[in-house]
C-alpha positions in Angstrom: 86.3 102.9 101.5 89.1 100.7 102.6 92.0 102.0 104.7 95.5 100.3 104.5 98.2 100.4 107.1 101.7 98.9 106.4 104.0 97.7 109.1 107.1 95.6 109.5 109.7 97.9 108.0 112.9 98.7 109.7 116.7 98.7 109.5 118.3 95.4 108.5 121.6 94.2 107.2 122.3 92.9 103.7 121.3 89.3 103.3 118.5 89.6 105.9 114.8 88.9 105.5 111.9 91.0 106.4 108.1 90.5 106.2 105.9 93.5 105.6 102.2 93.5 106.6 99.3 95.5 105.2 96.3 95.6 107.4 93.0 96.7 105.9 90.1 98.2 107.6 86.8 99.8 106.7 85.6 96.8 104.7 86.6 93.3 103.8 89.6 93.1 101.5 88.5 89.8 100.0 87.1 91.4 96.8 90.2 93.6 96.3 93.4 92.8 94.4 96.4 93.9 96.4 99.9 95.0 95.4 103.1 96.2 96.8 105.2 99.1 95.4 108.3 100.9 96.7 109.8 104.3 96.2 113.4 105.2 96.8 114.6 108.8 97.2 114.6 110.6 93.9 113.0 107.8 92.0 109.5 107.0 90.8 107.2 104.5 92.6 108.1 101.0 91.5 105.8 98.0 91.2 106.9 94.9 93.0 104.1 92.4 93.2 100.4 91.8 92.9 98.0 89.2 94.2 94.4 88.4 93.1 91.5 88.9 95.4 91.3 85.2 96.2 95.1 84.8 96.4 95.3 82.1 93.7 97.3 84.3 91.3 100.4 86.4 91.8 102.5 88.5 89.5 106.0 89.9 90.1 108.3 92.5 88.8 111.4 90.8 87.3 113.6 92.8 89.7 112.2 90.9 92.8 111.0 87.6 91.3 112.5 84.7 93.3 113.4 87.0 96.3 110.0 88.5 97.3 106.8 86.6 97.9 103.3 88.3 98.1 100.5 86.6 100.0 97.3 87.4 101.8 95.1 86.2 104.6 91.5 87.4 103.8 90.3 86.0 107.2 92.7 88.5 108.8 92.0 91.2 106.2 95.8 91.5 105.8 98.3 91.2 103.0 102.0 90.4 103.3 105.3 90.8 101.4 108.1 88.4 102.4 111.4 89.8 101.3 114.6 87.7 101.3 118.2 88.3 100.5 117.8 92.0 101.0 120.5 94.3 99.6 121.1 98.1 99.9 119.3 98.7 96.6 116.1 97.5 98.3 116.2 100.6 100.6 112.9 102.5 100.0 109.5 103.3 101.4 107.3 100.3 100.7 103.6 100.9 100.0 100.7 98.5 99.7 97.8 99.2 97.4 94.4 97.7 96.7 91.9 97.8 93.9 88.4 96.4 94.1 87.1 93.9 91.5 90.4 93.8 89.6 90.2 90.6 87.7 93.4 90.4 85.8 96.5 91.4 87.7 99.1 90.6 85.0 100.4 93.9 83.8 98.7 95.9 86.5 102.0 97.7 87.4 101.0 101.3 87.3 100.2 103.5 90.3 97.0 104.5 88.5 95.8 100.9 88.5 95.2 101.1 92.3 92.9 103.5 94.0 93.7 102.7 97.7 97.1 103.2 99.3 98.7 102.9 102.6 101.0 105.5 104.1 104.2 103.5 103.6 106.8 101.8 105.8 110.5 102.5 105.6 112.9 99.7 104.8 116.6 100.4 105.1 119.2 97.8 104.2 122.8 98.5 105.4 125.8 96.9 103.7 
């Protein structure tokens, strides 16, 4: 079993940047695809980005393409989400997720595609 812990959230102003981290423990994350989701109050959990287990392939939701960048450092057993040009609509709880031996990440946008989840980190963007 792998445990995931997100960090890096906080209160920022519109236009600011933020980098979220997802630290994995329990086993190496190098064979797991990783993804980021977010959930705003009263809304469903929304897919943002995914990265293959080796880091060579990434996939983004249209809503964040060009603003958010997903990456990973398998040596540190950690994944990241760099978020730029934040706006109040980005306010949500952000979750990282992982799935072992997930080959294709394109289209893997559903909560059910990932078995392992962190507890989430709050991001609040003020106008």
